[in-house]
BAFIKE-815791 format. One record per residue: y, z, x of N, C-alpha, C in turn. Coordinates in pm, 1 decimal, always signed. Layout:
REM residues N
PT       n.y       n.z       n.x      ca.y      ca.z      ca.x       c.y       c.z       c.x
PT         Y         Z         X         Y         Z         X         Y         Z         X
...
***
This chain:
REM residues 94
PT       n.y       n.z       n.x      ca.y      ca.z      ca.x       c.y       c.z       c.x
PT  +10316.4  +10269.4  +13889.6  +10371.2  +10133.9  +13927.4  +10502.6  +10128.1  +13802.2
PT  +10606.7  +10132.7  +13846.3  +10740.2  +10113.2  +13795.9  +10753.8   +9956.5  +13768.4
PT  +10783.0   +9898.9  +13620.9  +10830.1   +9774.8  +13618.6  +10935.7   +9788.8  +13487.1
PT  +10973.0   +9676.0  +13461.2  +11143.4   +9646.2  +13389.9  +11058.2   +9592.0  +13256.4
PT  +11075.8   +9618.9  +13117.4  +11000.5   +9581.7  +13013.6  +11161.4   +9584.7  +12936.7
PT  +11152.0   +9420.6  +12853.6  +11266.7   +9441.6  +12784.1  +11241.1   +9517.9  +12631.1
PT  +11340.7   +9598.9  +12576.9  +11293.1   +9656.9  +12452.8  +11266.9   +9573.4  +12332.0
PT  +11325.8   +9437.2  +12352.6  +11284.4   +9342.7  +12235.6  +11132.8   +9301.5  +12189.5
PT  +11072.0   +9333.9  +12357.1  +10890.1   +9325.1  +12356.5  +10847.9   +9442.9  +12282.1
PT  +10912.1   +9589.2  +12331.6  +10839.9   +9681.4  +12280.5  +10835.3   +9727.8  +12139.9
PT  +10971.9   +9689.8  +12036.6  +10995.0   +9741.4  +11928.9  +10882.6   +9649.7  +11853.1
PT  +10859.2   +9715.5  +11737.7  +10763.7   +9707.7  +11614.4  +10570.7   +9665.1  +11724.4
PT  +10565.6   +9660.5  +11837.8  +10446.5   +9702.2  +11865.9  +10369.9   +9787.1  +11858.3
PT  +10206.7   +9774.2  +11850.7  +10109.6   +9844.2  +11778.7  +10102.8   +9930.9  +11889.5
PT  +10038.3  +10057.3  +11840.4   +9978.8  +10154.5  +11961.9   +9849.7  +10212.4  +11887.1
PT   +9745.1  +10198.5  +12000.0   +9606.8  +10254.3  +11935.4   +9557.5  +10339.9  +12067.5
PT   +9476.4  +10436.2  +12012.7   +9415.5  +10559.4  +12121.2   +9338.2  +10437.8  +12189.4
PT   +9246.7  +10540.2  +12269.8   +9164.4  +10436.4  +12388.4   +9023.3  +10398.9  +12283.2
PT   +8992.2  +10448.2  +12175.0   +8912.4  +10409.4  +12115.2   +8925.2  +10312.1  +12055.4
PT   +9058.1  +10205.5  +11985.0   +9111.0  +10133.4  +11918.8   +9155.0  +10174.8  +11793.1
PT   +9157.4  +10314.8  +11745.4   +9213.3  +10392.0  +11673.6   +9342.4  +10340.3  +11626.6
PT   +9427.5  +10299.1  +11524.5   +9575.2  +10223.2  +11543.4   +9639.6  +10373.8  +11509.1
PT   +9745.5  +10440.7  +11588.4   +9844.7  +10537.7  +11567.5   +9958.4  +10510.6  +11480.8
PT  +10013.0  +10362.9  +11483.9  +10142.5  +10335.0  +11431.9  +10219.0  +10213.8  +11572.2
PT  +10324.3  +10205.7  +11505.6  +10416.8  +10107.0  +11550.1  +10536.6  +10189.9  +11625.1
PT  +10575.0  +10108.2  +11786.4  +10701.0  +10121.6  +11806.1  +10811.3  +10108.4  +11743.4
PT  +10883.3  +10193.0  +11654.4  +11034.6  +10185.3  +11614.4  +11115.1  +10225.3  +11697.0
PT  +11106.1  +10320.5  +11780.1  +11229.4  +10382.7  +11854.9  +11184.5  +10428.8  +11997.2
PT  +11258.8  +10374.0  +12087.4  +11267.6  +10409.4  +12229.8  +11382.8  +10516.8  +12296.9
PT  +11325.8  +10644.7  +12333.0  +11447.5  +10712.2  +12406.8  +11447.5  +10722.8  +12521.0
PT  +11559.6  +10674.5  +12558.1  +11550.4  +10664.3  +12746.3  +11665.1  +10763.5  +12804.3
PT  +11640.4  +10843.9  +12956.5  +11735.9  +10892.0  +12989.7  +11785.4  +10808.1  +13118.4
PT  +11881.0  +10840.1  +13172.7  +11984.6  +10786.4  +13277.0  +11871.1  +10837.2  +13418.9
PT  +11866.8  +10753.1  +13515.9  +11800.2  +10792.8  +13653.8  +11896.2  +10745.8  +13727.1
PT  +12000.1  +10783.6  +13800.8  +12132.0  +10712.8  +13881.3  +12187.3  +10614.4  +13793.9
PT  +12147.5  +10483.8  +13867.9  +12220.2  +10375.4  +13773.0  +12146.0  +10266.1  +13689.0
PT  +12051.2  +10312.1  +13675.2  +11937.9  +10261.5  +13554.1  +11879.5  +10379.0  +13453.3
PT  +11825.5  +10323.5  +13350.9  +11797.9  +10427.9  +13249.3  +11606.8  +10414.8  +13230.7
PT  +11566.4  +10485.0  +13212.1  +11424.2  +10524.1  +13233.6  +11360.3  +10560.4  +13081.7
PT  +11251.1  +10519.8  +13027.1  +11181.6  +10538.6  +12918.6  +11156.3  +10704.6  +12902.1
PT  +11190.3  +10775.5  +12811.8  +11137.4  +10928.5  +12835.8  +10990.7  +10937.7  +12718.6
PT  +11057.4  +10860.4  +12617.7  +10956.6  +10857.9  +12513.5  +10958.5  +10765.5  +12405.7
PT  +10832.3  +10739.0  +12341.9  +10843.0  +10630.2  +12237.7  +10807.6  +10751.1  +12074.7
PT  +10898.4  +10671.9  +11959.1  +10864.2  +10689.0  +11834.5  +10819.5  +10599.4  +11773.4
PT  +10686.7  +10682.4  +11680.2  +10607.2  +10567.7  +11610.6  +10610.9  +10611.7  +11489.0
PT  +10573.4  +10522.6  +11394.3  +10562.3  +10544.1  +11247.4  +10680.5  +10555.6  +11162.7
PT  +10661.4  +10538.7  +11035.6  +10757.9  +10535.0  +10912.9  +10916.2  +10630.1  +10963.0
PT  +10834.7  +10769.3  +11009.1  +10964.4  +10853.7  +11053.3  +11058.3  +10801.5  +11153.7
PT  +10996.5  +10759.9  +11222.9  +11074.5  +10646.7  +11320.4  +11151.0  +10536.1  +11305.7
PT  +11071.8  +10449.2  +11210.6  +11135.1  +10343.3  +11134.0  +11302.0  +10401.1  +11067.6
PT  +11269.2  +10521.5  +10959.6  +11403.0  +10534.6  +10853.8  +11443.9  +10605.9  +10995.0
PT  +11455.0  +10663.4  +11094.7  +11575.0  +10720.3  +11206.5  +11634.6  +10549.0  +11274.2
PT  +11567.1  +10460.5  +11295.5  +11603.9  +10347.5  +11363.8  +11717.3  +10297.7  +11320.1
PT  +11711.2  +10296.1  +11170.2  +11793.0  +10172.9  +11055.1  +11871.4  +10341.8  +11021.3
PT  +11866.2  +10435.4  +11023.6  +11957.5  +10556.9  +11018.1  +11953.6  +10543.9  +10837.4
PT  +11823.2  +10567.4  +10788.6  +11839.1  +10577.1  +10680.5  +11825.8  +10721.3  +10606.4
PT  +11884.8  +10721.0  +10521.2  +11881.2  +10852.7  +10470.2  +11804.0  +10894.5  +10391.1
PT  +11801.5  +11042.7  +10395.2  +11660.5  +11141.0  +10313.6  +11638.3  +11100.5  +10153.6
PT  +11781.2  +11079.8  +10091.4  +11799.6  +11080.8   +9940.8  +11721.1  +10928.1   +9925.4
PT  +11703.8  +10838.9   +9977.2  +11655.7  +10697.2   +9946.3  +11508.8  +10693.8   +9903.4
PT  +11437.7  +10799.5  +10020.4  +11314.7  +10828.3  +10022.4  +11240.4  +10941.4   +9942.3
PT  +11320.8  +11039.1   +9922.9  +11287.1  +11170.1   +9924.6  +11273.4  +11242.2  +10031.0
PT  +11153.0  +11287.1  +10042.4  +11120.6  +11360.6  +10191.1  +11100.6  +11255.1  +10300.0
PT  +11149.8  +11289.8  +10417.1  +11184.7  +11204.5  +10517.9  +11078.7  +11238.1  +10597.7
PT  +10956.7  +11147.3  +10633.1  +10837.9  +11177.4  +10703.4  +10903.6  +11162.4  +10852.5
PT  +10826.2  +11270.0  +10930.9  +10875.7  +11336.2  +11093.9  +10827.3  +11185.3  +11155.8
PT  +10883.5  +11138.7  +11268.3  +10831.0  +11045.8  +11356.0  +10733.6  +11108.0  +11464.2
PT  +10610.6  +10993.1  +11525.3  +10511.4  +11021.5  +11598.8  +10582.6  +11021.3  +11700.3
PT  +10608.2  +11138.6  +11794.1  +10635.5  +11120.1  +11931.8  +10550.4  +11117.1  +12043.6
PT  +10571.0  +11007.5  +12143.5  +10475.8  +10996.6  +12269.5  +10544.5  +10998.6  +12372.6
PT  +10524.8  +11092.1  +12503.7  +10589.7  +11085.9  +12617.7  +10571.7  +10942.8  +12651.3
PT  +10660.7  +10887.9  +12753.1  +10619.8  +10754.5  +12814.5  +10536.5  +10744.5  +12897.7
PT  +10471.0  +10860.2  +12969.5  +10367.4  +10856.0  +13111.3  +10219.8  +10882.1  +12993.8
PT  +10259.3  +10878.1  +12886.8  +10098.7  +10872.5  +12776.1  +10086.1  +10747.0  +12731.9
PT  +10165.4  +10654.5  +12764.5  +10106.5  +10521.2  +12701.9  +10119.6  +10400.4  +12796.0
PT  +10015.6  +10328.1  +12797.7  +10016.5  +10235.3  +12861.9  +10047.1  +10147.0  +12775.7
PT  +10160.7  +10044.0  +12825.4  +10236.2   +9933.4  +12775.2  +10148.0   +9831.2  +12860.7
PT  +10052.7   +9767.9  +12733.1  +10018.5   +9636.8  +12776.9  +10136.8   +9513.4  +12772.8
PT  +10063.7   +9413.5  +12879.3  +10102.6   +9261.7  +12836.2  +10094.7   +9208.6  +12740.9
PT  +10168.9   +9083.6  +12699.9  +10172.3   +9029.2  +12583.9  +10218.5   +9105.4  +12483.5
PT  +10125.0   +9065.8  +12345.5  +10143.4   +9127.8  +12224.7  +10062.0   +9226.6  +12158.3
PT   +9931.2   +9227.4  +12270.8   +9838.3   +9359.2  +12189.6   +9887.1   +9479.5  +12187.7
PT   +9822.3   +9562.0  +12115.9   +9856.9   +9692.4  +12108.8   +9884.2   +9790.0  +12221.9
PT  +10013.5   +9852.7  +12270.6   +9990.1   +9961.2  +12353.3   +9869.4  +10052.0  +12346.2
PT   +9811.5  +10126.3  +12458.5   +9726.2  +10235.2  +12448.6   +9755.9  +10364.4  +12516.1
PT   +9747.1  +10450.0  +12391.1   +9763.9  +10588.2  +12449.5   +9643.7  +10599.0  +12511.0
PT   +9658.0  +10741.1  +12613.9   +9570.8  +10799.4  +12659.7   +9525.6  +10871.8  +12648.2
PT   +9416.4  +10926.9  +12703.7   +9298.6  +11065.2  +12608.5   +9372.3  +11184.5  +12642.7
PT   +9445.7  +11168.9  +12741.9   +9517.4  +11316.7  +12812.2   +9664.2  +11288.8  +12744.0
PT   +9696.0  +11232.3  +12662.8   +9833.2  +11223.3  +12650.6   +9823.4  +11224.9  +12511.6
PT   +9878.8  +11300.4  +12441.4   +9878.2  +11366.7  +12253.1  +10000.6  +11299.7  +12218.2
PT   +9986.9  +11289.3  +12112.3  +10089.3  +11222.3  +12002.5  +10138.9  +11362.9  +11954.9
PT  +10313.1  +11342.2  +11938.7  +10317.2  +11514.5  +11865.7  +10382.8  +11456.4  +11710.5
PT  +10392.0  +11543.0  +11624.5  +10426.0  +11508.1  +11532.5  +10629.5  +11564.5  +11492.2
***
């Protein structure tokens, strides 16, 4: 089921697997154009995504961590402020 979600409601939301183990927070959302609207393609989690989000350069932190990339169809976005759930058939990629 497709629904409209405001980006400000997603950014900094926690993500956990189905067992409740925390994976990270959503710091970046990648969308693609689909006709006259945009559809979320992937979510980027973790400190690497936060550094990308604010365009901080590598020299500030030394080695730049990579974001955790989760395909949009592998993440159940929950209502409210609770953690989003990464489904078991979905896999977070480094």
